[in-house]
Structures are given as C-alpha cells and as structure tokens.
N, C-alpha and C positions, 0 to 999 in steps of 0.2 A: 208152270209156276208163274208165268207172267213176268212183266218187266219189274226190276227191282230199283231202277234208277230213273230219274227224270230231270228235265231242265226247266228252270223258271226264269222269266224275264220281268223285271220290275218296271211298270209303265209310269208315265208322268202323273197319273191320277192316284198313285199309291197302291194299285192293285197288282197282284201277281198274275201274269199271263202264262198259262201252261200250253205245251204243244199237244196235249191230249186230255181226255177226261180224267179228273182227279177226285178222290174222296177225302173229305175232311179239310180241304183247303178253304181259307176264308180271306176276305179282303183285309189289307193292312192299311188302316187309315187312322189319323189322329182325330179325336172327337173335339176339335176346336181349341186345342192347346190346354195348358195348365189352368184349372179353375181357381178363382179367388177363394181363399179360406179366411173367414173373419177371425181376427185375433191372432193371425199368424203371418209369417213372411216366407215367400218362396226363396229359399237360399240357393239351391243348385238345380239345374235342369240340363239334361243331355250331357252330364259329366262335367259341366263348367259352371262357375259362379255367374249369376245373372246380374245384369246392369240395370240401373233405374229402379222403378217401382212396379214392374210387371207382376201381376197376380199377387200384390201385397196390399194389405188393407191399411195403408199409411194414414188416410184421413182420420179414421177413428182413433188411431194411436196418438196423433198429434192434436186431437181436439182439446186436450188439457196439457198444453205444452209446458207451462212454468207455474210453480207454486212457491209462494214466499210466506214464511212464518217468522215473526220476531218475538223474542222473549227477553226478560230481564236476566242478564248474565250474572247478577249478584255481586257480592263484594269479595268472593273467594274464588281463586282459580282452581279448576278441577282437572284431574289427570284424564279421566274417561269423558272426553268432551262430548262426543256424539250421544252417549247415554244420558249425560247430564242435561243437555239442551232438549233432547226428545222428551224428557220427563218434566220439563218446566211447562207452566201454563202461560199463555198470552193473557195479559190484563186487558181483555177486550171490553170490559165494562168501564174502563177509566179513560176519559178523554185525554189525549196527549200521551197515551201509553204505547201499546204494541198492537200488532195486527196480523191477520191472515188474509192474503190476497192471491188470487189466481188471475193471470193475464197472459197475453201473447207476447209481451215484451216488458222490460223494466229499464227505461233509459237512465235512471238514476239508481245508484247503489245505496243512497242514504235512507235509513229507516224513516227519518223525518219526512222525506218526500214520498216514499212508497205508501206510508200510512195516511196520506192526505185523502185517499179515497174513502177512508172511514172517519178520520178526524181532520176537518178542513183547516184547522190551525197547525196541523203537522203532528207527527208522532214523537216519541222519545228520541233523544240524541245522545244519551249516555248509557253506559253499561248495556250495550247491544249484543244480543245473541241472535244469530241468523241461521235459519234452516232453509236451504234452497233445494227444491226438488224439480228436476227437469226431465222431460221425455225428449229423446232425440232418435233420429232414424238415419242409418248409414247404408247407402246403396252399394257400398264396396267395403271390402276388408282393408283397414288402414289405421293410421294414427290420428286421433283427435287431440287437440290441445285446448286447454281452458285456462281462464284467468279471471279472478274476482275484481270487482271495483271497490270492495271494502278492505280495509287493512285490519287484520285480526291479530292484535298484539298479544292476546292470550292463547292464540293457536287456532288451527283449522284442520279439518279432516275431510277427505273426499272419498266417496264410495260409488263405484259403478257396477251395476248388476250384482250388488251384495258383496263385492270384493274391493278392498281398500285400494285406492288409486294414488294416494299421496297424503301427506300431513306435514305441518310445519307452523311457522308463525309469520306474521306480516301479510303481504298480498298472497292469496292462494293461486299458485301457478303450477299446473301439472299436465301430464299427457297420459293417454290410455290407448292401447291397441284394442280395436273392436272388430268383430266379424260383421258381415252383412246382416242387417236386421234392426229390430227395435231395442232400445237400451234406456236405462234409468240412471241418472246422475243425482246423487245426494251430497250436498256440501254443507258442512257444519262449521260455524265460525263464531268466535266471541272476542269481545274487547271490553276494557274497562275505561272509565273516563269518557271524554268526548269522542264520538265516532269520527273516523277519518275515511272519507269516501271520495272517489273520483271516477267519473264516467259511468257506464252502464253497470248493472248488477253483475252481469256475467258476460265475458267475451269468449270467442272460440276461433279456432283455426282448423279448417277442413283438411283432410288428408291430401298431401301433395300440393298444398298451397302455401303462400309465404306470409300472408297478412292476417291479423286478427280482425274479426268483425263482431258487431253486437249480437249476442245470443237472443234470437226471437223465434217466433213460430216458423218463419221462412228459412232462416239460416240453420235452424235445428233439423231441417229436413234436407238431407244431402243425397242426391241421386248418384253422384259419382260419374256422370256422363256429360257434365258441363265442360265447356271450354275445349281444350286440346283433346281431352278424353273422348269427346263426341266423334272425333275423326276415326276412331277405331270400331265404329259400329259395323257389324257384319253386313255384307252386301252381296248381291249377285255379281258374278264376273261379267266382263264385257262380252265374252262369247262363252257359250255353254260347252264345257269340255266333255270329252268322253272318258268316263271313269272305268278302268278295267277291273277294279275291285270294289264291289258294292258295299256301302256302309249301311244299306237297308237290309240286304239279303244275308240270311244266316242259314248255313246248310251243314248238317253234321258230317256227311260223307261226300265231298265234292267229286264229281266224275271227271273233271278236267283240271289241268294245272292252272288255267285261267278261267275265271268266271266270265259270263257274257258281258259285253259292253252295253251301256244304257245311257239314256239322257234324261235329266230331270230339270224342268224349268225352275228358276230361282235357286238353283243349286249353289250352296255357299252363303246363303243369306242369313244363316243362323249357326251358332256354335253347336257342334255335334258331329263334325266330320272326323273320322278316325282313319288313319292310314294315309298312304301316298296317292297322289294323282298319277304318278308315273314312277318308273323304276329309279330314275335319277333325282326325284324330288327330295327335299330336305325334311319333310314332315316326319316326326317320330310317331311310331305306332301307338305309344301309350299316352299321347297328349291330343286333346281335341283342338281343332282349329277352324277358321273360316276365312273367307276373302274379306278384305277391308279396303278402305280408301288409301290412295298413295301417300297421303299426309300422315297416316298413322305411324306412331313411333314403333320401332322394331319390325316394321313390315318387310317382307321378303318377296322376291320375284318367283312367279310360277307361270310360265307360258304367257307372259304379257300381263298377268294379273298380280295383285299384291295380297299376301296372306299373313296372318299372325295367329299365334296361339291364343286360346281363350283364357279368360281369368280362371284361376288366380295366378297362373304362371306366365300370363301374357296380358296384353292390353285389350284384346278383342272382347266384345260382348254382343249378346243378342238384343235386338230391338223388337218392339211389338210389331206384329204384322196384322193390320186391320184389328187393332186392340186385342189381339190374342197372341199367345206364345206358341210358336210352332213346335210340335213334338211328333216323332215318328216311332214306328215299331222298334222295340228293344231299348229305347231310351228311358231314363228315370228322372223323377223329380223329387226334391226333398224340401219339406216344410219345417219351419221351426216356430213354436208358439212364442208369443210375446213374454217378456218377464212378468211373472205373476199369473201366468195362464198355463194350463195343461190340457191334454186331450179329454180328460174326464172331469176336470175341476178339482181333483184332490191334490194335496200338497206333494204326494209321492207319485203322481201320475206322470205319464210319458210326455215329453215336450217336443219330440221330433217324429216325423212320419215320412217314410220313403215309399213311393209307388212306381210301378213299371208299366210301360205301355205294352199291353198284350196284343196278340195277333188280331183280335177283333177291334182294336183301336181304343179300348177302354183302359183307364188307369186301375191297376190292381196292386194293393187293395185300394178301393176308392177313397179319396180324401174326404174327411168329414166336412160338414158345412161350416164349422167354426171350432176354435179352441175355446175352452171354458175358463173363466176367471177362477182362481183358487179361492175357495171360501172356507170359513170356519164356523164353529158354533160358540156362541156366548152363553154361558151358564152362570146363574147367580142365585143367591138366597136373600130375600128381603125380610128383615126382622124389625121388631119394635125396639127402638133404642132404649126404652125404659126397662124392658124385661128380657130382651134378646129372644123373644118368642117369634116364630115365623108368622107372616101375615099372608092370608089368602086373598085372591081377587085383585091383586095389583097389576095394572097393565104396564108393560115395559116395551119400548120401541127402540129400534136401532136399524140403520140402513134401509129404511122403508118397510121393515117387517116388524111384527109385534108378537108378544106372547103374554099370557096371564099366569100369575103364580098359582101353584097348587101345592099345599104344604109349605108355602113360602118359596118354592123353587120354580124357576122359569128357564126355558132354553129357546134361543133364537138361532135358527139354522140359516146357512147360506149367506154369511156376512163376509165380504172380501177383506183382505188384509189392508191395513192402513189406518188413517184417522177415523175414529168412531165417535159419534155423538149419541150417547145412551140417555134416553129420557124415561124416568120413572114417574108415571102419572098416578099419584096417590091421593089427590085432593078429594076425589069422590069417596074415599074410604076414611076421610078425616085426618089424613097425614099430609105433610108438606111435600110438594113435588120436588124431585131432585133431577139434575142434569149433570152427567159425567162425560168428560172427554178423555180419550186415551188412544194409544196406538195398538191396534190389534195385530199380533204376529203369529197367532196360533189359537187352537181351542183353549178356552179359559176354564180353569177349575171352578167349581160351583162356589167355593168360598174365596174366590179371587177378586179380580178387579170389578166384576159385574155385581158383586154383593153390595148391600147398603143397609144401614141401620136408620130407620125413619123416625122422625119426631112428629107427634101430633101437632096439629095447627094450634097456635097459642094466641094469647092476647098480645097487644103491642108492647106491654111492659114486662114481657116474659122472654127468657132466653133458655137455650139448652145446649150444652157442650157434650159431644160424644167423642170419646177417645178410643181409637183402635190402634193396634200395633202388631208386631210379628211374634215369632216364637220366643225370642229373647228380648228383654228379661221377662221372667214369669209374671212379675207384679209391678205395674205402674200405677201410682196413686194420683188422684186429682185433689189439689189443694186450692181452696178459695178463701181469700182474706179481704176484709173490709173493716177499717177501724180496729177495734179490739176483738171483733168477731171472726170466726173461722168455721169452715166446713171441710171435713176430711173423713177418713175411714173410721176413726173412733168417735167422731162427732158428726154423724151424717145427717142430722137435722130432721125436719126443716129448722134451721137456725135463723132467728130474726134479729136485726139490729139496724137502727136508723131508717126504718121503713122498708128495708130490703130483706128478703128471705132467700136462703140458699139451701138446697137439699142435695145430698148424694143419693141419687135414685138407684144406681146399680154399681156395685163394687166387684171388680173381677180380679182374681188372683192366680189365674191359670193360663196366661198368655192370650193374645189376640183381642181381648175385649168383647163387647164394649164396656166402657166405664162411663157412666152418664151423670151429669150434674145439671140441676134445674135452678134457674134464677127467676125471681118474681119481685114486683114492686120497684123495679128500676125506673128512675126518672122522677121520683118523689122525695129523694134525700136532700136535706138542706143543712146537713151538719158539717159541711166543709169537705174539701177534696180527700183528706186523709181518711175520713170516715165514710165517704161516698164512693170512692174508687174501689171497684171489686177486681182484684187481680186473680187470674186463673193460672196456676202453675201445675206442671206434671213432674212427679218425683219418682226416681228409681228406688223402690223400697229395698232392693238388694244391694244398693250402693256399688254397682259394678263399674260406674263411670263410662257407660256405653250408650247413654240415652240418645245421643246424636248419631253415633257411628253404626249401631247395630239394631236399634229398637224398631226402626221403620214406622215410628209413631205418626199418626195423622189425627188431627182434631177438626171435627166438623161443627161449626157454630151455627145454630138455628136461632132466628129472631122472629117472633110473631108468626107470619105465614110464609117465610122465605129463608133461604140460607144466607147468612151474613158473611161467611167466609170458610174456606178450607185451608188449614195450615199444616204443613209437613215439617217435621223436625229437621229433615235433611236440608230444607231451604231456610231454616232459621238463622238469623244473624248471630255472629259469635257472641255478642253481648247478651243475647237471650239465653245462653247456656252458662250455668254457674261454673266457677273455677274447678270444682271437683267433678264436673261433668255428670252430675246426678239430677240437677234441676233444669227445667225448661220453662221459662216464662212465656206463655202462649199469647195471652191478650189481657187487656184491661178494659172493663166496661165502666163508663162514667155514670154512676148511679144518680147524678143530678140532672143529666141531659138525656139519659137512655140511649146513648150512642157509644160506638166503639172508639176508645181513646188511643189504644195502641194494639198492634199485632206484630208478631215476630217474623212473619214471612211476607216479604214484599211482592212475591210472585203469586200470592193467593188470589189477587184480583180485588181484594177489599181492604188493603192496607191504606194508611194515611200517607200520601206522598208529601204533604206539607203539614208539620205539626201545628195544631191549633194554637191560638194565642191564649196562653194560660198564665195568670199572675200567681206566683208562688204564695203559699199561705202565710200571712202575717210574718214575713221575713224568715220563715222556716227553711226556705229553699225547696220545699216539696211542691212539685207541679204535676205529679202523676204520669209524666211522659216517660217513654222509654222502658226498657226492661228493669225489673227489680227496683221500682221507683222509691221504695221506703229507705233505700240506702242514702237518698238525698236529704232525709229529714235531719234538721239541726235542732238539738236539744235547747232548752231555755238557757242553760249556761253558755251555750255556744252563741246565743243571740245577744246576751247581756254582758258586756265586758266587765262591769263592776262586780257582778255576781260571779263571773268566771274567776276573777282575781281573788275574791274572798274564798271560793272553794279550793283554789290551788293552794292558798296560804294554809287553810285548815288541813289539807291532805299532807302537805310538807311537814307541818308540826306533828301530825299524827305519826308520820314515818320516822321522824327523829326520835320521838318518845319511845317508840317500839324498839329501836336499835339500842337506846340507852338502857332500857330495862333488860334486854337480852345480855348486854355486857355485864351488868351487875348481878343478875341471877345465874348466869352461866359463864363465870369468868375464865374457865379452862377450856371452853368449847373451841375446838379447832386447833389447840396448841399441844395436845398430847393424844397418843393412841390409847392410853389407859383411861378407864372411866374415872371421872372426877369425884372427889369425896364431897359428901354433903356437908355444908357448913350451917350449923343450927344457930339461929338468933336467940340469945338468952335474955334480950332486953324485954322490957315490959310492953304490953299491947299498945299503951298510949304512945310510947316512944316509936313503935312500928308504924302506927297510923300517921304520926307526925312526919316520920321519914318518908312515908308513902306520899304524903301531900307535897313534900319538897320535890320528890321525883316527878310528879305530874306537872 
C-alpha cells in the first residue's frame, strides 16, 4: 500500500522540503504581496487591520478633497434643511452672489472670502446657505471630530457616508466613528442676516489626538501610524527564535504531537502570527500578533523581545516591505470599494472582496484591477413648448457623454451620481439652448428632471413663459395683465393693447403642463407704467390653496435667444403668494424698457438684487415693483383731498336719506314678530310728490 504519512519542513524561501518524492506538492510563495486595487482600500490582511496606506489608492481619492457650494438661504426657515439647500441654485451669473469652488483648503469660512475666486469684490454676506462636501481617508478605525467655522443660526446637518452624524444650530461640532478606508462628509448649514464666520471653513481632530487642525488635503489624509503609533510597527526580533508550531504549515492528520522546528528570516516583521512561541508564552491562539519596538504601548516580553497584538485589538501594524505587503500561504486579504463605487458599477453591486493565498502563491479569487464608479442613466423627453409635441434630432450632453433624441426621447448611460450639468443643444434646430443643473441620485424617469419644453428662437422684443407643475392641482391657469388688457384661458388672444401683444399658446387642464404664454412688442409701450407693465400670474383654478405647498410649479421664462430665468413656486417669497394661497405672481415685464422688472424667486439667478429707481406715476403710488403691484394704485379721490371730502359728504348724505326712508316706509320693522299692516296713503298725488320732495 505504501506510506500513508510524511513529514514536511518549511524552509526560509517559503518552499516545503520533503524527505522523499511527493506527488502534487507545490511551492508555497507569496506573489509580491497584496496588489493595489484602484478605487478601493485594503482593509484587512493576514487577519489584522492594516496600518498606513499600503495597497490603497489614496491619491486618486484625495484628488478632489474639498468642494464648497453657497446658495441663498431665502427668507424662510425650512425643516428639511439638507433637501432644501440641495435643491437651491447658486446665482453664478450675478456678481457679488454665490459660488461653487473646489480647493485643497479653505482658510476662511466666510462666503464673501471664498467667492473671491469668482467675484474679485467678494461674494454675498447675508442669507448664506453652505454645502460642504469633503473626501477624507482614515488609515485606522477610530473617532474623527469636526467643527465648522461658520455659525448656522438656522441650523446644520452633517452626513457621513450617507448616514446622519449630527444636527443642531450655531457652530457645527460633531464626531463620527469610522472604519479604515475612504469616507465622504457632507455638511449643510444656513443662516439669515449677516454671516458670522471665524477661522477655516472646517477644522478636524484625528483619532487619539487632542487638538483641532484646519481641514485641508494633507490633514484629511490620516495614516494612523504617525507619532507614538509608529513605534508599534511590526519588526523582526533581535534573534531568530525557533518556533515549535508552524504558522505556515497546515496538516490535516499530524503524525507527531510536536511539529518540526524551523527557522524563518525576518520572522515577526508583519502581523499574521497565530499561536504561541513557547508553551509558557502569553499569546492567545485566536489573536494575531507580531514583534514590535520596546517603546510600543501594551508591548509584552517574549524571550528578550517585545510583542503586541495586531489591530484592531492591539497597537501593532504591518509596514510595507520593499513597497509590498507580505503575505504567505493560508492568509487572507479584504478590500472595500470607496463610497460610490462597487465591483461591477451598479448601485446594488458588491462593495467588498476577500481573497486567500493558495498553495501556488496566488490570491484566490484574484482581486479585480479596480472598483467601478456607480453610474446611472438619464432619460428625458424634449418637447415643443407651444404644442407639447416631441422634437427629434436634439443633441443632449451630460458628464462628457451625449445622445440625440428620437421621438423626442433620449438616454445617456454611465453618468455617476452627484452634480450634473445637462446641456440641451437645440439652436441648430431653431430652438433656444437650455442648460440644467441638478443632483443625480439614481436613474431618472423619462418625464422627470431630464425633460424640457423648448421655445423657438425669438426676436429681442419677444418673450415666452412656460409653466410646468406636478400631479396636483389638475389645472393651473396663466394670467397676464397690462393696463385694461388681459390674456387668460377664456381670452387667449393674441390680445393687443398699448403696442403689446400677449397670447396663450397652450392651455393645459390635466396636470403637469406645459401651459405656454407668448409676449410680443415689449419695449415700445409709451402709455405709462400701469399700462406698460405686464404682470404674469399663475392661478389655481380649483382654488385648493395649495399652489405653493403641493403644486411643484416651475416657470421657465425665455427672452429672444436665451433663458431669462427659471422660477420655482417653492422658492417664491411669501408676498408673491396671495392670502388665499391660490395666486402666484411670478414676474413683471416692463413693456417700455423690454426688461424684467420683478421676479418672485431670488434664487433663480435672474432676480433684481436692487430695485431700479422708479418714480411713481403722477402721485398714484404705482411703481410696478414687487408682487401684485396694482394694489399700490391710488384712485383720483385718494390723490385730491378736496374731491375726497366732497365725495365723503355725498356718501354720508345718501346714507342718512336711505335710513330716513326706511323708517318712514317700514315703521314696524324690527319691533314685532308679526307682519306689519300696510298703511295706504289716501292723499292726492300732488300731495305725495310734495311730501316726497321734502323727504329728499
């Protein structure tokens, strides 16, 4: 039958040496240590957490360390702060407004200073809403602390890797426990009035440290092996011990109570030792350990050497050996993809991979070359705003990719989550180009954020307003008024007056829209402000009082060959909504200057930060500024005190006369529950007329 047992000796080169010929035995070697996987972090190896950045693609992760976005926080405090700020737009086209900046550091927390990179005179300093997005890398498992330089009196919210880390008011200060690897911090904060800022935009405190430092590209990358922690790096012992129980050798049926003794150079230089060096040693069999320097915390004696347990239950860690991580047969490695990455690039894909060193020295399963960024598909329908018919042949770009509409529909694949700049290039087809910015969080429905209703290119004295809204209410109506003229659903025009023509091109009564109004001849009116100002209002025909809270209405205003503004009812100032919550005054066009005179949404990017100098008409008080400007109109009697006194005297006399007649003709009214008897006048007609004249 032959021999059923054999003895192996593990040599210093990692090979097994047998006492006789063997079949099926292979060399046990590491193939250069754990490879680098792009878009991932090596979390564990040889059963212990890894220290530093070994086999971790930190450089790419920290290439975009800090992102800053400021928006107008508005005049009303919101409960869902993060959603509200993320939905606002930065007024990037307005000097002295708000900005989007990416940098390695932000020494000042003031929006006025940060936005100087775009506006040399400084950005806005009132009603500041800030969105701070930070990449950071932790080489160890531990607690990070953060503190903002801005005071958010309306509140703040912090999110780390999609999980809320804290919220409150005032200075944002919070801590978060993280594992080894790459992480994303998102901080949302808002204030009203003048901003209160001190120091850097963000400060941080590393695990097991005592002081806050400025958050920048350097401090946001923490290896965890600096300072005293570096004293716990695994090292070879001063003398090579003889180990009676091999941590290399695995044998299903041992033939002896003691395995052969062996010697390995650099033994103990990495975490991955399991078991005891001698019968009386203190190492526990279920914990990995290595030899460390004498200055390492928690180090213990072992035959003249110091040892410590490996992370996470101890301070010891493996350092790179010739820029590689040492691995041997039987050990494992675990990789974790960065936030926003998976192994296959799908949102539901796996984010973690574990491999083992096989007897041939290879990692099984082999680690991939990289983790893939999660991507989504943007779908949209491009329609003609005048008819709602789909438009073919429109080119749409996003994220460096493009698509062309067929049947009005387009799809762009492979767009990563986050801010998206969608460009609709329609000029070649005779329509106005459109650019949309939004946050991509998943595949978009075709009638969702990627859809647009386009206006044809017009003359300079022409405008077009396109109203879109949600499922409720079913019918929103567009109302345009100038002087005594009006255009709405029952008088859809084209209606002309004072040189201005307005037509309701499309009326929608079944939700979503579009409802489209066309203006022409603006800029030629000379009949005074009350007759030249064209006010555009949206009315809830069902009178449900939900135009701001539920309608999700958006008005896109086109002018000539460009977009003059995009206005959301959710962003409208309170004064722009009527008391019964059924009217929304969206904007006013000055028909004498062909310019926008008022808009309800200061975050649209086209509002007037400073009202123009307007002289009220002939003492009427009417200036056309602000929402519902006709309320300011003063009648002639309100302007002429003498005429007003004469009219009051007439009205008072008329009132007294009516009361006197009522008492004479109905003498018992109000004094009895019984019906009064009729009293017939038997006097002559001439006497009655005379009496009548006396009564008057």
